[in-house]
PDB file of N, CA, C, O and CB in Angstrom:
ATOM      1  N   MET A   1      86.954  -4.969 -75.951  1.00  0.00           N
ATOM      2  CA  MET A   1      86.801  -4.039 -74.859  1.00  0.00           C
ATOM      3  C   MET A   1      88.052  -4.127 -73.973  1.00  0.00           C
ATOM      4  O   MET A   1      88.512  -5.219 -73.640  1.00  0.00           O
ATOM      5  CB  MET A   1      85.502  -4.339 -74.047  1.00  0.00           C
ATOM      6  N   SER A   2      88.589  -2.971 -73.601  1.00  0.00           N
ATOM      7  CA  SER A   2      89.793  -2.947 -72.770  1.00  0.00           C
ATOM      8  C   SER A   2      89.447  -3.228 -71.308  1.00  0.00           C
ATOM      9  O   SER A   2      88.280  -3.207 -70.918  1.00  0.00           O
ATOM     10  CB  SER A   2      90.508  -1.588 -72.896  1.00  0.00           C
ATOM     11  N   ASP A   3      90.478  -3.489 -70.512  1.00  0.00           N
ATOM     12  CA  ASP A   3      90.274  -3.694 -69.074  1.00  0.00           C
ATOM     13  C   ASP A   3      89.611  -2.469 -68.446  1.00  0.00           C
ATOM     14  O   ASP A   3      88.747  -2.584 -67.577  1.00  0.00           O
ATOM     15  CB  ASP A   3      91.616  -3.991 -68.371  1.00  0.00           C
ATOM     16  N   TRP A   4      90.046  -1.278 -68.916  1.00  0.00           N
ATOM     17  CA  TRP A   4      89.471  -0.036 -68.389  1.00  0.00           C
ATOM     18  C   TRP A   4      87.977   0.030 -68.707  1.00  0.00           C
ATOM     19  O   TRP A   4      87.173   0.357 -67.833  1.00  0.00           O
ATOM     20  CB  TRP A   4      90.202   1.200 -68.977  1.00  0.00           C
ATOM     21  N   ASP A   5      87.601  -0.276 -69.947  1.00  0.00           N
ATOM     22  CA  ASP A   5      86.193  -0.244 -70.337  1.00  0.00           C
ATOM     23  C   ASP A   5      85.371  -1.232 -69.521  1.00  0.00           C
ATOM     24  O   ASP A   5      84.254  -0.923 -69.107  1.00  0.00           O
ATOM     25  CB  ASP A   5      86.047  -0.548 -71.825  1.00  0.00           C
ATOM     26  N   THR A   6      85.916  -2.410 -69.293  1.00  0.00           N
ATOM     27  CA  THR A   6      85.220  -3.426 -68.505  1.00  0.00           C
ATOM     28  C   THR A   6      85.023  -2.953 -67.067  1.00  0.00           C
ATOM     29  O   THR A   6      83.935  -3.084 -66.508  1.00  0.00           O
ATOM     30  CB  THR A   6      86.000  -4.751 -68.526  1.00  0.00           C
ATOM     31  N   ALA A   7      86.076  -2.405 -66.477  1.00  0.00           N
ATOM     32  CA  ALA A   7      85.988  -1.910 -65.099  1.00  0.00           C
ATOM     33  C   ALA A   7      85.005  -0.750 -65.005  1.00  0.00           C
ATOM     34  O   ALA A   7      84.211  -0.675 -64.066  1.00  0.00           O
ATOM     35  CB  ALA A   7      87.375  -1.472 -64.592  1.00  0.00           C
ATOM     36  N   TYR A   8      85.060   0.147 -65.975  1.00  0.00           N
ATOM     37  CA  TYR A   8      84.165   1.310 -65.980  1.00  0.00           C
ATOM     38  C   TYR A   8      82.710   0.870 -66.117  1.00  0.00           C
ATOM     39  O   TYR A   8      81.835   1.387 -65.421  1.00  0.00           O
ATOM     40  CB  TYR A   8      84.537   2.276 -67.125  1.00  0.00           C
ATOM     41  N   ALA A   9      82.451  -0.075 -67.005  1.00  0.00           N
ATOM     42  CA  ALA A   9      81.085  -0.544 -67.244  1.00  0.00           C
ATOM     43  C   ALA A   9      80.510  -1.273 -66.031  1.00  0.00           C
ATOM     44  O   ALA A   9      79.298  -1.256 -65.818  1.00  0.00           O
ATOM     45  CB  ALA A   9      81.053  -1.462 -68.458  1.00  0.00           C
ATOM     46  N   SER A  10      81.362  -1.910 -65.240  1.00  0.00           N
ATOM     47  CA  SER A  10      80.871  -2.671 -64.091  1.00  0.00           C
ATOM     48  C   SER A  10      80.897  -1.874 -62.784  1.00  0.00           C
ATOM     49  O   SER A  10      80.482  -2.378 -61.740  1.00  0.00           O
ATOM     50  CB  SER A  10      81.692  -3.927 -63.929  1.00  0.00           C
ATOM     51  N   ALA A  11      81.382  -0.634 -62.839  1.00  0.00           N
ATOM     52  CA  ALA A  11      81.453   0.184 -61.628  1.00  0.00           C
ATOM     53  C   ALA A  11      80.051   0.621 -61.202  1.00  0.00           C
ATOM     54  O   ALA A  11      79.230   0.981 -62.045  1.00  0.00           O
ATOM     55  CB  ALA A  11      82.356   1.420 -61.858  1.00  0.00           C
ATOM     56  N   PRO A  12      79.778   0.591 -59.907  1.00  0.00           N
ATOM     57  CA  PRO A  12      78.454   1.017 -59.439  1.00  0.00           C
ATOM     58  C   PRO A  12      78.296   2.533 -59.551  1.00  0.00           C
ATOM     59  O   PRO A  12      79.278   3.272 -59.477  1.00  0.00           O
ATOM     60  CB  PRO A  12      78.227   0.569 -57.981  1.00  0.00           C
ATOM     61  N   SER A  13      77.075   2.984 -59.727  1.00  0.00           N
ATOM     62  CA  SER A  13      76.791   4.419 -59.741  1.00  0.00           C
ATOM     63  C   SER A  13      76.836   4.944 -58.312  1.00  0.00           C
ATOM     64  O   SER A  13      76.438   4.255 -57.372  1.00  0.00           O
ATOM     65  CB  SER A  13      75.406   4.715 -60.397  1.00  0.00           C
ATOM     66  N   VAL A  14      77.320   6.155 -58.162  1.00  0.00           N
ATOM     67  CA  VAL A  14      77.347   6.796 -56.847  1.00  0.00           C
ATOM     68  C   VAL A  14      76.817   8.214 -56.986  1.00  0.00           C
ATOM     69  O   VAL A  14      76.939   8.830 -58.045  1.00  0.00           O
ATOM     70  CB  VAL A  14      78.789   6.797 -56.244  1.00  0.00           C
ATOM     71  N   ASP A  15      76.235   8.721 -55.927  1.00  0.00           N
ATOM     72  CA  ASP A  15      75.743  10.086 -55.930  1.00  0.00           C
ATOM     73  C   ASP A  15      76.910  11.053 -55.789  1.00  0.00           C
ATOM     74  O   ASP A  15      77.901  10.754 -55.122  1.00  0.00           O
ATOM     75  CB  ASP A  15      74.718  10.300 -54.804  1.00  0.00           C
ATOM     76  N   ALA A  16      76.784  12.216 -56.423  1.00  0.00           N
ATOM     77  CA  ALA A  16      77.800  13.259 -56.302  1.00  0.00           C
ATOM     78  C   ALA A  16      77.761  13.825 -54.883  1.00  0.00           C
ATOM     79  O   ALA A  16      76.707  13.877 -54.250  1.00  0.00           O
ATOM     80  CB  ALA A  16      77.575  14.389 -57.358  1.00  0.00           C
ATOM     81  N   VAL A  17      78.907  14.239 -54.406  1.00  0.00           N
ATOM     82  CA  VAL A  17      79.011  14.845 -53.083  1.00  0.00           C
ATOM     83  C   VAL A  17      79.437  16.288 -53.277  1.00  0.00           C
ATOM     84  O   VAL A  17      80.479  16.561 -53.873  1.00  0.00           O
ATOM     85  CB  VAL A  17      80.022  14.069 -52.163  1.00  0.00           C
ATOM     86  N   LEU A  18      78.630  17.211 -52.773  1.00  0.00           N
ATOM     87  CA  LEU A  18      78.972  18.620 -52.880  1.00  0.00           C
ATOM     88  C   LEU A  18      80.071  18.958 -51.882  1.00  0.00           C
ATOM     89  O   LEU A  18      80.060  18.484 -50.746  1.00  0.00           O
ATOM     90  CB  LEU A  18      77.732  19.505 -52.645  1.00  0.00           C
ATOM     91  N   LEU A  19      81.015  19.778 -52.316  1.00  0.00           N
ATOM     92  CA  LEU A  19      82.119  20.196 -51.462  1.00  0.00           C
ATOM     93  C   LEU A  19      82.029  21.686 -51.200  1.00  0.00           C
ATOM     94  O   LEU A  19      81.654  22.461 -52.079  1.00  0.00           O
ATOM     95  CB  LEU A  19      83.473  19.841 -52.099  1.00  0.00           C
ATOM     96  N   ALA A  20      82.373  22.074 -50.000  1.00  0.00           N
ATOM     97  CA  ALA A  20      82.526  23.492 -49.696  1.00  0.00           C
ATOM     98  C   ALA A  20      83.902  23.929 -50.179  1.00  0.00           C
ATOM     99  O   ALA A  20      84.807  23.106 -50.314  1.00  0.00           O
ATOM    100  CB  ALA A  20      82.347  23.774 -48.165  1.00  0.00           C
ATOM    101  N   ALA A  21      84.058  25.208 -50.437  1.00  0.00           N
ATOM    102  CA  ALA A  21      85.336  25.720 -50.936  1.00  0.00           C
ATOM    103  C   ALA A  21      86.471  25.489 -49.951  1.00  0.00           C
ATOM    104  O   ALA A  21      87.639  25.502 -50.338  1.00  0.00           O
ATOM    105  CB  ALA A  21      85.221  27.199 -51.241  1.00  0.00           C
ATOM    106  N   THR A  22      86.145  25.281 -48.699  1.00  0.00           N
ATOM    107  CA  THR A  22      87.183  25.085 -47.682  1.00  0.00           C
ATOM    108  C   THR A  22      87.410  23.621 -47.335  1.00  0.00           C
ATOM    109  O   THR A  22      88.243  23.321 -46.480  1.00  0.00           O
ATOM    110  CB  THR A  22      86.822  25.840 -46.432  1.00  0.00           C
ATOM    111  N   ASP A  23      86.694  22.702 -47.975  1.00  0.00           N
ATOM    112  CA  ASP A  23      86.898  21.273 -47.726  1.00  0.00           C
ATOM    113  C   ASP A  23      88.257  20.832 -48.253  1.00  0.00           C
ATOM    114  O   ASP A  23      88.648  21.241 -49.346  1.00  0.00           O
ATOM    115  CB  ASP A  23      85.776  20.440 -48.378  1.00  0.00           C
ATOM    116  N   PRO A  24      88.992  20.001 -47.499  1.00  0.00           N
ATOM    117  CA  PRO A  24      90.271  19.489 -48.005  1.00  0.00           C
ATOM    118  C   PRO A  24      90.060  18.646 -49.256  1.00  0.00           C
ATOM    119  O   PRO A  24      89.141  17.829 -49.317  1.00  0.00           O
ATOM    120  CB  PRO A  24      90.988  18.658 -46.924  1.00  0.00           C
ATOM    121  N   LEU A  25      90.912  18.850 -50.246  1.00  0.00           N
ATOM    122  CA  LEU A  25      90.831  18.072 -51.479  1.00  0.00           C
ATOM    123  C   LEU A  25      91.883  16.974 -51.474  1.00  0.00           C
ATOM    124  O   LEU A  25      91.590  15.829 -51.816  1.00  0.00           O
ATOM    125  CB  LEU A  25      91.008  18.980 -52.710  1.00  0.00           C
ATOM    126  N   TYR A  26      93.112  17.320 -51.087  1.00  0.00           N
ATOM    127  CA  TYR A  26      94.171  16.324 -50.967  1.00  0.00           C
ATOM    128  C   TYR A  26      95.269  16.861 -50.063  1.00  0.00           C
ATOM    129  O   TYR A  26      95.336  18.062 -49.800  1.00  0.00           O
ATOM    130  CB  TYR A  26      94.741  15.949 -52.356  1.00  0.00           C
ATOM    131  N   ILE A  27      96.125  15.971 -49.590  1.00  0.00           N
ATOM    132  CA  ILE A  27      97.242  16.344 -48.731  1.00  0.00           C
ATOM    133  C   ILE A  27      98.532  15.892 -49.401  1.00  0.00           C
ATOM    134  O   ILE A  27      98.655  14.735 -49.802  1.00  0.00           O
ATOM    135  CB  ILE A  27      97.098  15.719 -47.306  1.00  0.00           C
ATOM    136  N   LEU A  28      99.493  16.803 -49.522  1.00  0.00           N
ATOM    137  CA  LEU A  28     100.817  16.474 -50.054  1.00  0.00           C
ATOM    138  C   LEU A  28     101.795  16.417 -48.890  1.00  0.00           C
ATOM    139  O   LEU A  28     101.786  17.293 -48.024  1.00  0.00           O
ATOM    140  CB  LEU A  28     101.282  17.519 -51.131  1.00  0.00           C
ATOM    141  N   TYR A  29     102.626  15.403 -48.868  1.00  0.00           N
ATOM    142  CA  TYR A  29     103.621  15.251 -47.812  1.00  0.00           C
ATOM    143  C   TYR A  29     105.019  15.377 -48.395  1.00  0.00           C
ATOM    144  O   TYR A  29     105.285  14.933 -49.512  1.00  0.00           O
ATOM    145  CB  TYR A  29     103.456  13.897 -47.094  1.00  0.00           C
ATOM    146  N   THR A  30     105.914  15.993 -47.618  1.00  0.00           N
ATOM    147  CA  THR A  30     107.318  16.034 -48.006  1.00  0.00           C
ATOM    148  C   THR A  30     108.011  14.810 -47.427  1.00  0.00           C
ATOM    149  O   THR A  30     107.459  14.111 -46.578  1.00  0.00           O
ATOM    150  CB  THR A  30     108.003  17.350 -47.521  1.00  0.00           C
ATOM    151  N   SER A  31     109.203  14.568 -47.889  1.00  0.00           N
ATOM    152  CA  SER A  31     109.948  13.408 -47.396  1.00  0.00           C
ATOM    153  C   SER A  31     110.646  13.688 -46.077  1.00  0.00           C
ATOM    154  O   SER A  31     111.108  12.760 -45.413  1.00  0.00           O
ATOM    155  CB  SER A  31     110.965  12.970 -48.423  1.00  0.00           C
ATOM    156  N   GLY A  32     110.729  14.933 -45.695  1.00  0.00           N
ATOM    157  CA  GLY A  32     111.380  15.262 -44.447  1.00  0.00           C
ATOM    158  C   GLY A  32     112.897  15.234 -44.524  1.00  0.00           C
ATOM    159  O   GLY A  32     113.557  15.039 -43.503  1.00  0.00           O
ATOM    160  N   THR A  33     113.470  15.423 -45.712  1.00  0.00           N
ATOM    161  CA  THR A  33     114.923  15.352 -45.858  1.00  0.00           C
ATOM    162  C   THR A  33     115.635  16.498 -45.149  1.00  0.00           C
ATOM    163  O   THR A  33     116.820  16.384 -44.837  1.00  0.00           O
ATOM    164  CB  THR A  33     115.294  15.353 -47.324  1.00  0.00           C
ATOM    165  N   MET A  34     114.939  17.594 -44.892  1.00  0.00           N
ATOM    166  CA  MET A  34     115.553  18.735 -44.220  1.00  0.00           C
ATOM    167  C   MET A  34     115.029  18.878 -42.793  1.00  0.00           C
ATOM    168  O   MET A  34     115.044  19.977 -42.239  1.00  0.00           O
ATOM    169  CB  MET A  34     115.293  20.023 -45.009  1.00  0.00           C
ATOM    170  N   GLY A  35     114.577  17.809 -42.207  1.00  0.00           N
ATOM    171  CA  GLY A  35     114.021  17.854 -40.857  1.00  0.00           C
ATOM    172  C   GLY A  35     112.809  16.952 -40.764  1.00  0.00           C
ATOM    173  O   GLY A  35     112.747  15.902 -41.404  1.00  0.00           O
ATOM    174  N   LYS A  36     111.849  17.372 -39.963  1.00  0.00           N
ATOM    175  CA  LYS A  36     110.630  16.580 -39.789  1.00  0.00           C
ATOM    176  C   LYS A  36     109.805  16.571 -41.078  1.00  0.00           C
ATOM    177  O   LYS A  36     109.764  17.571 -41.795  1.00  0.00           O
ATOM    178  CB  LYS A  36     109.789  17.134 -38.620  1.00  0.00           C
ATOM    179  N   PRO A  37     109.152  15.453 -41.374  1.00  0.00           N
ATOM    180  CA  PRO A  37     108.227  15.433 -42.513  1.00  0.00           C
ATOM    181  C   PRO A  37     107.123  16.466 -42.311  1.00  0.00           C
ATOM    182  O   PRO A  37     106.665  16.700 -41.193  1.00  0.00           O
ATOM    183  CB  PRO A  37     107.615  14.022 -42.698  1.00  0.00           C
ATOM    184  N   LYS A  38     106.711  17.076 -43.411  1.00  0.00           N
ATOM    185  CA  LYS A  38     105.686  18.111 -43.356  1.00  0.00           C
ATOM    186  C   LYS A  38     104.603  17.791 -44.377  1.00  0.00           C
ATOM    187  O   LYS A  38     104.809  16.976 -45.276  1.00  0.00           O
ATOM    188  CB  LYS A  38     106.295  19.516 -43.617  1.00  0.00           C
ATOM    189  N   GLY A  39     103.478  18.420 -44.239  1.00  0.00           N
ATOM    190  CA  GLY A  39     102.391  18.230 -45.186  1.00  0.00           C
ATOM    191  C   GLY A  39     101.712  19.549 -45.486  1.00  0.00           C
ATOM    192  O   GLY A  39     101.797  20.496 -44.704  1.00  0.00           O
ATOM    193  N   ILE A  40     101.044  19.605 -46.612  1.00  0.00           N
ATOM    194  CA  ILE A  40     100.261  20.771 -46.979  1.00  0.00           C
ATOM    195  C   ILE A  40      98.888  20.286 -47.428  1.00  0.00           C
ATOM    196  O   ILE A  40      98.779  19.344 -48.213  1.00  0.00           O
ATOM    197  CB  ILE A  40     100.968  21.607 -48.100  1.00  0.00           C
ATOM    198  N   VAL A  41      97.852  20.931 -46.928  1.00  0.00           N
ATOM    199  CA  VAL A  41      96.479  20.579 -47.300  1.00  0.00           C
ATOM    200  C   VAL A  41      96.023  21.563 -48.367  1.00  0.00           C
ATOM    201  O   VAL A  41      96.056  22.776 -48.164  1.00  0.00           O
ATOM    202  CB  VAL A  41      95.515  20.602 -46.054  1.00  0.00           C
ATOM    203  N   ARG A  42      95.600  21.031 -49.494  1.00  0.00           N
ATOM    204  CA  ARG A  42      95.057  21.875 -50.567  1.00  0.00           C
ATOM    205  C   ARG A  42      93.544  21.770 -50.515  1.00  0.00           C
ATOM    206  O   ARG A  42      92.992  20.686 -50.327  1.00  0.00           O
ATOM    207  CB  ARG A  42      95.607  21.450 -51.982  1.00  0.00           C
ATOM    208  N   ASP A  43      92.880  22.903 -50.683  1.00  0.00           N
ATOM    209  CA  ASP A  43      91.426  22.865 -50.628  1.00  0.00           C
ATOM    210  C   ASP A  43      90.806  22.866 -52.024  1.00  0.00           C
ATOM    211  O   ASP A  43      91.523  22.931 -53.022  1.00  0.00           O
ATOM    212  CB  ASP A  43      90.904  24.045 -49.826  1.00  0.00           C
ATOM    213  N   GLU A  44      89.506  22.797 -52.094  1.00  0.00           N
ATOM    214  CA  GLU A  44      88.764  22.614 -53.332  1.00  0.00           C
ATOM    215  C   GLU A  44      89.016  23.679 -54.396  1.00  0.00           C
ATOM    216  O   GLU A  44      89.082  23.321 -55.572  1.00  0.00           O
ATOM    217  CB  GLU A  44      87.325  22.576 -53.026  1.00  0.00           C
ATOM    218  N   PRO A  45      89.162  24.975 -54.062  1.00  0.00           N
ATOM    219  CA  PRO A  45      89.359  25.963 -55.129  1.00  0.00           C
ATOM    220  C   PRO A  45      90.563  25.689 -56.028  1.00  0.00           C
ATOM    221  O   PRO A  45      90.593  26.140 -57.173  1.00  0.00           O
ATOM    222  CB  PRO A  45      89.506  27.317 -54.525  1.00  0.00           C
ATOM    223  N   VAL A  46      91.555  24.955 -55.520  1.00  0.00           N
ATOM    224  CA  VAL A  46      92.714  24.619 -56.346  1.00  0.00           C
ATOM    225  C   VAL A  46      92.276  23.842 -57.575  1.00  0.00           C
ATOM    226  O   VAL A  46      92.795  24.066 -58.669  1.00  0.00           O
ATOM    227  CB  VAL A  46      93.743  23.808 -55.539  1.00  0.00           C
ATOM    228  N   SER A  47      91.324  22.928 -57.407  1.00  0.00           N
ATOM    229  CA  SER A  47      90.882  22.113 -58.538  1.00  0.00           C
ATOM    230  C   SER A  47      90.145  22.932 -59.576  1.00  0.00           C
ATOM    231  O   SER A  47      90.080  22.528 -60.737  1.00  0.00           O
ATOM    232  CB  SER A  47      89.995  20.989 -58.059  1.00  0.00           C
ATOM    233  N   SER A  48      89.589  24.068 -59.198  1.00  0.00           N
ATOM    234  CA  SER A  48      88.851  24.880 -60.160  1.00  0.00           C
ATOM    235  C   SER A  48      89.776  25.743 -61.005  1.00  0.00           C
ATOM    236  O   SER A  48      89.308  26.465 -61.885  1.00  0.00           O
ATOM    237  CB  SER A  48      87.848  25.756 -59.440  1.00  0.00           C
ATOM    238  N   THR A  49      91.090  25.684 -60.752  1.00  0.00           N
ATOM    239  CA  THR A  49      92.026  26.465 -61.552  1.00  0.00           C
ATOM    240  C   THR A  49      92.588  25.677 -62.725  1.00  0.00           C
ATOM    241  O   THR A  49      93.453  26.177 -63.443  1.00  0.00           O
ATOM    242  CB  THR A  49      93.155  26.956 -60.687  1.00  0.00           C
ATOM    243  N   ILE A  50      92.110  24.454 -62.931  1.00  0.00           N
ATOM    244  CA  ILE A  50      92.585  23.631 -64.042  1.00  0.00           C
ATOM    245  C   ILE A  50      92.133  24.263 -65.350  1.00  0.00           C
ATOM    246  O   ILE A  50      90.943  24.511 -65.540  1.00  0.00           O
ATOM    247  CB  ILE A  50      92.063  22.167 -63.925  1.00  0.00           C
ATOM    248  N   GLU A  51      93.067  24.524 -66.247  1.00  0.00           N
ATOM    249  CA  GLU A  51      92.734  25.162 -67.509  1.00  0.00           C
ATOM    250  C   GLU A  51      93.042  24.290 -68.712  1.00  0.00           C
ATOM    251  O   GLU A  51      92.696  24.662 -69.834  1.00  0.00           O
ATOM    252  CB  GLU A  51      93.468  26.457 -67.629  1.00  0.00           C
ATOM    253  N   ASP A  52      93.673  23.153 -68.523  1.00  0.00           N
ATOM    254  CA  ASP A  52      94.006  22.269 -69.634  1.00  0.00           C
ATOM    255  C   ASP A  52      92.721  21.661 -70.187  1.00  0.00           C
ATOM    256  O   ASP A  52      92.032  20.935 -69.471  1.00  0.00           O
ATOM    257  CB  ASP A  52      94.999  21.155 -69.184  1.00  0.00           C
ATOM    258  N   PRO A  53      92.378  21.946 -71.462  1.00  0.00           N
ATOM    259  CA  PRO A  53      91.125  21.428 -72.034  1.00  0.00           C
ATOM    260  C   PRO A  53      91.008  19.910 -71.966  1.00  0.00           C
ATOM    261  O   PRO A  53      89.911  19.390 -71.762  1.00  0.00           O
ATOM    262  CB  PRO A  53      91.004  21.866 -73.469  1.00  0.00           C
ATOM    263  N   ALA A  54      92.102  19.195 -72.131  1.00  0.00           N
ATOM    264  CA  ALA A  54      92.050  17.730 -72.077  1.00  0.00           C
ATOM    265  C   ALA A  54      91.682  17.257 -70.679  1.00  0.00           C
ATOM    266  O   ALA A  54      90.909  16.312 -70.523  1.00  0.00           O
ATOM    267  CB  ALA A  54      93.399  17.122 -72.504  1.00  0.00           C
ATOM    268  N   VAL A  55      92.231  17.908 -69.664  1.00  0.00           N
ATOM    269  CA  VAL A  55      91.912  17.542 -68.287  1.00  0.00           C
ATOM    270  C   VAL A  55      90.458  17.879 -67.989  1.00  0.00           C
ATOM    271  O   VAL A  55      89.736  17.072 -67.403  1.00  0.00           O
ATOM    272  CB  VAL A  55      92.852  18.264 -67.293  1.00  0.00           C
ATOM    273  N   LEU A  56      90.026  19.073 -68.394  1.00  0.00           N
ATOM    274  CA  LEU A  56      88.641  19.463 -68.153  1.00  0.00           C
ATOM    275  C   LEU A  56      87.673  18.511 -68.836  1.00  0.00           C
ATOM    276  O   LEU A  56      86.651  18.144 -68.257  1.00  0.00           O
ATOM    277  CB  LEU A  56      88.400  20.887 -68.636  1.00  0.00           C
ATOM    278  N   ASP A  57      87.986  18.107 -70.062  1.00  0.00           N
ATOM    279  CA  ASP A  57      87.112  17.197 -70.798  1.00  0.00           C
ATOM    280  C   ASP A  57      87.028  15.842 -70.105  1.00  0.00           C
ATOM    281  O   ASP A  57      85.967  15.219 -70.089  1.00  0.00           O
ATOM    282  CB  ASP A  57      87.609  17.025 -72.237  1.00  0.00           C
ATOM    283  N   SER A  58      88.137  15.382 -69.534  1.00  0.00           N
ATOM    284  CA  SER A  58      88.134  14.072 -68.874  1.00  0.00           C
ATOM    285  C   SER A  58      87.345  14.094 -67.569  1.00  0.00           C
ATOM    286  O   SER A  58      86.938  13.043 -67.074  1.00  0.00           O
ATOM    287  CB  SER A  58      89.564  13.617 -68.603  1.00  0.00           C
ATOM    288  N   LEU A  59      87.129  15.277 -67.011  1.00  0.00           N
ATOM    289  CA  LEU A  59      86.391  15.393 -65.761  1.00  0.00           C
ATOM    290  C   LEU A  59      84.886  15.447 -65.977  1.00  0.00           C
ATOM    291  O   LEU A  59      84.120  15.327 -65.020  1.00  0.00           O
ATOM    292  CB  LEU A  59      86.840  16.620 -65.013  1.00  0.00           C
ATOM    293  N   ARG A  60      84.453  15.625 -67.217  1.00  0.00           N
ATOM    294  CA  ARG A  60      83.013  15.752 -67.504  1.00  0.00           C
ATOM    295  C   ARG A  60      82.343  14.434 -67.571  1.00  0.00           C
ATOM    296  O   ARG A  60      81.136  14.366 -67.803  1.00  0.00           O
ATOM    297  CB  ARG A  60      82.782  16.482 -68.786  1.00  0.00           C
TER     298      ARG A  60
END
């Protein structure tokens, strides 16, 4: 059994959390090389645009 399998098998179960389409999913920050550092907030609908079958399969 790999380290990943061991960690996965010992991870506690958690309940799913429903997200609204406007809930922040992640924040990307720039390095600020052209001035002040900046950030962009991406919301949940971005994640629903994933079309790569391998990525979709890994999320199931």
